[in-house]
C-alpha positions as CSV (number, residue, x, y, z in Angstrom):
1,X,-49.9,-20.5,-44.7
2,X,-54.0,-19.5,-43.7
3,X,-55.3,-21.0,-46.8
4,X,-53.1,-24.2,-46.8
5,X,-54.4,-25.0,-43.6
6,X,-57.9,-25.8,-45.2
7,X,-56.6,-27.7,-47.9
8,X,-55.7,-31.8,-47.8
9,X,-52.4,-32.7,-48.3
10,X,-53.0,-33.8,-52.3
11,X,-53.8,-30.1,-52.6
12,X,-50.8,-28.5,-51.0
13,X,-48.5,-30.1,-53.3
14,X,-50.2,-30.0,-56.2
15,X,-52.0,-26.6,-55.7
16,X,-50.0,-24.6,-53.3
17,X,-50.6,-21.3,-54.7
18,X,-54.6,-22.3,-55.3
19,X,-57.5,-22.0,-53.3
20,X,-59.0,-25.3,-51.0
21,X,-61.3,-26.8,-52.9
22,X,-63.5,-27.1,-49.3
23,X,-62.7,-24.8,-46.2
24,X,-61.7,-28.1,-43.6
25,X,-62.3,-26.3,-40.5
26,X,-61.3,-29.8,-38.7
27,X,-57.6,-29.2,-39.3
28,X,-57.4,-26.5,-36.9
29,X,-59.4,-28.2,-34.6
30,X,-57.2,-30.9,-34.7
31,X,-54.1,-28.7,-34.5
32,X,-56.2,-27.5,-31.6
33,X,-56.3,-30.7,-29.7
34,X,-53.3,-31.7,-30.8
35,X,-51.3,-29.9,-28.0
36,X,-51.3,-26.0,-29.6
37,X,-54.0,-25.0,-27.0
38,X,-51.4,-26.0,-24.5
39,X,-48.6,-24.7,-26.4
40,X,-50.7,-21.7,-26.9
41,X,-51.5,-20.7,-23.3
42,X,-47.4,-21.5,-21.9
43,X,-46.6,-18.7,-24.6
44,X,-49.2,-16.5,-23.6
45,X,-47.9,-16.9,-19.4
46,X,-44.4,-16.6,-20.2
47,X,-44.7,-13.5,-23.1
48,X,-47.0,-11.5,-20.8
49,X,-44.9,-11.8,-17.7
50,X,-41.9,-10.9,-19.6
51,X,-43.7,-8.0,-21.2
52,X,-44.7,-6.8,-17.7
53,X,-41.3,-7.0,-15.9
54,X,-39.0,-5.9,-19.0
55,X,-41.1,-3.0,-19.6
56,X,-41.4,-1.9,-15.8
57,X,-38.4,-2.4,-15.0
58,X,-36.4,-0.7,-17.8
59,X,-39.0,2.0,-17.3
60,X,-37.4,2.6,-13.6
61,X,-33.9,2.2,-14.8
62,X,-34.4,4.4,-18.0
63,X,-36.0,7.1,-15.5
64,X,-33.2,7.1,-13.1
65,X,-30.5,7.2,-16.0
66,X,-31.9,10.4,-17.8
67,X,-33.9,12.3,-15.3
68,X,-31.8,11.9,-12.0
69,X,-28.2,12.9,-11.3
70,X,-26.6,9.8,-10.5
71,X,-22.6,9.6,-10.0
72,X,-21.5,7.6,-12.9
73,X,-24.8,8.0,-14.9
74,X,-23.3,7.9,-18.2
75,X,-20.9,5.4,-17.7
76,X,-23.7,3.3,-16.2
77,X,-25.8,3.9,-19.2
78,X,-23.1,2.1,-21.5
79,X,-22.4,-0.5,-19.3
80,X,-26.0,-1.4,-19.5
81,X,-25.7,-1.0,-23.7
82,X,-22.7,-3.1,-23.7
83,X,-25.2,-5.9,-22.6
84,X,-26.5,-5.8,-26.3
85,X,-23.1,-7.3,-27.4
86,X,-23.7,-10.4,-25.7
87,X,-25.6,-13.0,-27.9
88,X,-27.8,-15.6,-25.8
89,X,-26.9,-18.6,-27.7
90,X,-23.1,-18.0,-26.5
91,X,-24.4,-18.0,-22.7
92,X,-26.4,-21.3,-23.3
93,X,-23.7,-23.7,-21.3
94,X,-23.1,-21.7,-18.0
95,X,-26.8,-20.6,-18.1
96,X,-28.0,-24.3,-18.1
97,X,-25.5,-24.6,-14.8
98,X,-26.7,-21.4,-13.6
99,X,-30.6,-22.2,-13.9
100,X,-30.2,-26.0,-13.1
101,X,-28.0,-24.9,-9.4
102,X,-30.9,-22.6,-8.4
103,X,-33.6,-25.0,-9.4
104,X,-35.2,-22.6,-12.1
105,X,-34.7,-24.8,-14.7
106,X,-37.6,-26.6,-16.5
107,X,-40.3,-24.0,-15.4
108,X,-41.9,-21.0,-16.6
109,X,-39.3,-18.8,-14.4
110,X,-36.5,-20.1,-16.4
111,X,-37.9,-18.3,-19.6
112,X,-39.5,-15.4,-18.0
113,X,-36.0,-14.8,-16.6
114,X,-33.8,-15.1,-19.4
115,X,-36.5,-13.3,-21.7
116,X,-36.6,-10.2,-19.1
117,X,-33.1,-10.1,-19.0
118,X,-31.7,-10.4,-22.1
119,X,-34.3,-7.6,-23.6
120,X,-33.7,-5.1,-20.9
121,X,-30.6,-3.4,-22.4
122,X,-32.2,-2.6,-25.5
123,X,-35.6,-1.7,-23.8
124,X,-33.5,0.9,-21.3
125,X,-32.2,1.9,-24.5
126,X,-35.3,2.8,-26.5
127,X,-37.4,4.2,-23.6
128,X,-34.2,6.7,-22.4
129,X,-34.0,8.1,-25.4
130,X,-37.9,9.0,-25.5
131,X,-37.6,10.1,-21.8
132,X,-34.9,12.1,-22.9
133,X,-36.7,14.5,-24.6
134,X,-39.5,14.9,-22.3
135,X,-39.6,18.9,-20.6
136,X,-37.7,18.7,-17.3
137,X,-40.7,21.3,-16.3
138,X,-43.4,19.0,-15.8
139,X,-40.9,17.5,-13.0
140,X,-40.6,20.9,-11.4
141,X,-44.0,21.3,-11.6
142,X,-44.9,18.5,-10.2
143,X,-42.2,18.9,-7.2
144,X,-43.6,22.3,-6.2
145,X,-46.8,20.5,-6.3
146,X,-45.6,18.2,-3.3
147,X,-45.1,15.1,-5.4
148,X,-42.1,12.5,-4.6
149,X,-39.9,11.3,-7.1
150,X,-42.3,8.1,-7.5
151,X,-45.4,10.2,-7.6
152,X,-43.4,11.7,-10.6
153,X,-42.8,8.8,-12.4
154,X,-45.9,6.6,-11.8
155,X,-48.5,9.9,-12.3
156,X,-46.3,12.1,-14.9
157,X,-43.1,10.4,-16.7
158,X,-45.1,7.1,-17.2
159,X,-48.2,8.4,-18.8
160,X,-46.4,11.0,-21.1
161,X,-44.2,8.0,-22.2
162,X,-47.3,5.7,-23.3
163,X,-46.1,5.4,-27.2
164,X,-43.1,4.2,-26.2
165,X,-43.6,1.9,-23.8
166,X,-46.7,0.6,-26.2
167,X,-43.5,0.1,-28.9
168,X,-41.5,-1.8,-26.2
169,X,-44.4,-4.0,-25.1
170,X,-45.1,-5.1,-28.7
171,X,-41.4,-5.6,-29.5
172,X,-40.7,-7.9,-26.4
173,X,-44.2,-9.2,-27.3
174,X,-43.0,-10.6,-30.5
175,X,-39.4,-11.6,-29.5
176,X,-40.9,-13.7,-26.4
177,X,-43.8,-15.1,-28.5
178,X,-41.1,-16.4,-31.3
179,X,-38.2,-17.5,-29.1
180,X,-37.0,-21.1,-29.9
181,X,-33.5,-21.3,-28.9
182,X,-33.9,-20.5,-24.8
183,X,-37.4,-22.6,-25.0
184,X,-35.6,-25.7,-26.2
185,X,-32.5,-26.0,-24.2
186,X,-34.4,-24.5,-20.9
187,X,-37.6,-26.4,-21.0
188,X,-37.9,-30.6,-21.5
189,X,-41.4,-31.1,-19.9
190,X,-43.6,-31.3,-22.6
191,X,-47.0,-29.2,-20.6
192,X,-44.5,-26.5,-20.2
193,X,-43.2,-26.1,-24.2
194,X,-44.4,-22.6,-26.0
195,X,-45.1,-22.7,-29.5
196,X,-42.2,-22.6,-31.2
197,X,-40.6,-25.5,-30.1
198,X,-44.3,-27.3,-29.0
199,X,-45.1,-27.0,-33.5
200,X,-41.9,-28.3,-34.3
201,X,-42.6,-31.4,-31.6
202,X,-46.2,-31.9,-33.3
203,X,-44.4,-31.5,-36.6
204,X,-42.4,-34.4,-35.6
205,X,-45.5,-36.5,-34.6
206,X,-47.8,-35.6,-37.6
207,X,-44.9,-36.3,-40.5
208,X,-46.5,-36.0,-43.2
209,X,-49.8,-34.0,-42.4
210,X,-49.0,-30.4,-43.5
211,X,-52.1,-28.9,-43.8
212,X,-52.6,-29.5,-39.7
213,X,-49.0,-28.0,-38.7
214,X,-49.9,-25.0,-41.3
215,X,-53.4,-24.3,-39.2
216,X,-50.9,-24.7,-36.3
217,X,-48.3,-22.4,-37.5
218,X,-51.8,-19.9,-38.6
219,X,-52.9,-20.2,-34.8
220,X,-49.3,-19.5,-33.5
221,X,-49.2,-16.2,-35.6
222,X,-52.5,-14.7,-35.0
223,X,-52.0,-13.4,-31.6
224,X,-48.5,-11.3,-32.8
225,X,-50.7,-10.0,-35.8
226,X,-53.9,-9.0,-33.9
227,X,-51.4,-7.1,-31.0
228,X,-49.8,-4.9,-34.0
229,X,-53.0,-4.3,-35.4
230,X,-54.6,-2.5,-32.2
231,X,-51.4,-1.1,-31.0
232,X,-50.1,0.1,-34.4
233,X,-50.5,3.8,-34.1
234,X,-48.8,3.4,-30.7
235,X,-46.2,2.0,-31.6
236,X,-45.2,3.9,-34.9
237,X,-45.3,6.8,-32.7
238,X,-43.1,5.6,-30.2
239,X,-40.4,4.7,-32.1
240,X,-40.5,7.8,-34.4
241,X,-40.5,10.0,-31.6
242,X,-37.9,8.3,-29.6
243,X,-35.2,6.7,-32.0
244,X,-36.1,9.4,-34.1
245,X,-34.7,11.6,-31.6
């Protein structure tokens, strides 16, 4: 895909596995100018906001479910995990009516709220599995030192849970960056479209200019690849120590 972004149409079809005759950087520049920069910015806004919201809310909930003595705590945990059974596409029609009624349709908030809500059950499950194994002696030591529950969460539990938080953030980034159905249904304004929907729209405009389309796809894939390269150590550590337990 990266190499095809440097080719012309003839090379794409005649030599799909061959090297480009020359590096045509203008394909990437044209893809950027045709709207990729706008779609890229929209995806960054939606993905970043959903990462922060999902990770923080899930961490708070996971801490409460595994470190506090809550009435019916196990039942609440099972109820939250039941959210994994709900397919997002099944809820498209009621969600469309709901977002229209509360004025969030065709806004960034429509995607941010949905991306957060539908990923919270899985993220709570992930973080809770990690926090359960953290020694309770650290909570007791912090309490003896005069720390409140909020201080224990922010200054003790959250730093100790950094590997699983990085894992959760990366998984949320991958989901929000590549999600298509919600972005297609709940955003119709061209200036608010995210990369997956925007690239489809760009492809329909370009018709047969495949090198530019492939250049746009390469630009879209680059951020998630960089995120995983930067956070791969924490990501693998969080998954193996959390889910493995």
